[in-house]
N, C-alpha and C positions, 0 to 999 in steps of 0.2 A: 495519286498526290494532287495535292491543291496546290498550283503554282499561278503566280503573277509573273508574268514575261515583262520585262522592260523593252522600249521600243529598240534598244540598243541588241536583240537578240535576233539574230536571221529569222525571218518566216519559215523556213523550212526545218528549222529546231522546232519550231514551236508546232509544226505541224506532224513533224515524227513522234514529238510528246504526246500529242493528240491520238494519232493512231496507234500508239502504245497504252492508251486507255487512262492518259492523265489529264484531269481538269487544268485546261491553260487559260487564263484568261491574257489578251495580249494587248498592251496598251495602245501599240500600232494602229489597231482594228477600232479602238476605242476612242481613244484621246490624244492623238499625237501630238507632242511638244507639250504637255503637261509637265509641272514640275517634279525634280525628284523627290521632294520632301512632300508631295502630293502622293506619288506613287508609293512610297514607304507607308504612308498613313492609308493607303487604299489596301498595302499589302497585309497591315496589321487589322484593318478593319474584318476584313475576308479570311483571317488567320492562313494566310496563304503564304508560301517560301516565295521569297523574291528571287527571280532568276534574272539577270543582269550580266552585260560587258563592259559596264560603267564602273571604274573603280570611285567614284565620286559617294557611291553608297558607303564605302568602308570609312571614307571621312565623315561622314553623316554619324555613322553609328559610332566608332570609337572617340574622334574628336567633339562632336556636339551632343553625345549621349541619345542619340534618337534610336531607340532600340527596335528592332524587327522580332514579334513575338514568335514566328516560325521560322527564322533564318534568311541568310540571305545566300544565293550560290553565284560566285562570280566564275563567269566562262570567258576563258580568255582561249579564243581559238584563231586570233588574227592571222592569217596567211594560207589558212586552210581552203580548200574548195567547200561548196554547200554539200556536196556528196560526202566528203569524209567529215564534216560535222555532224552530219546525221548518221554515220557510219556505213555509210555504202563504198567500197573500196572501188575506186576508178582511178 
């Protein structure tokens, strides 16, 4: 799967997705601090599903009509350890 992970996504989650064979571009590795609008635009250009923990993208899609061609996955995993976020039971 072709994913673009916003910098709000934890690094271990990105690494687990990569280890499982997914293509993941990670904003935190390339351009930290880039605007949400630019991230959404990059996801559209790359035809990538946007993976984020930031609810602001919902605002952009539903209220501002800025669409994501491949979709957005909102990950709400607050309070879980990194091990639990990636599926390790510790």
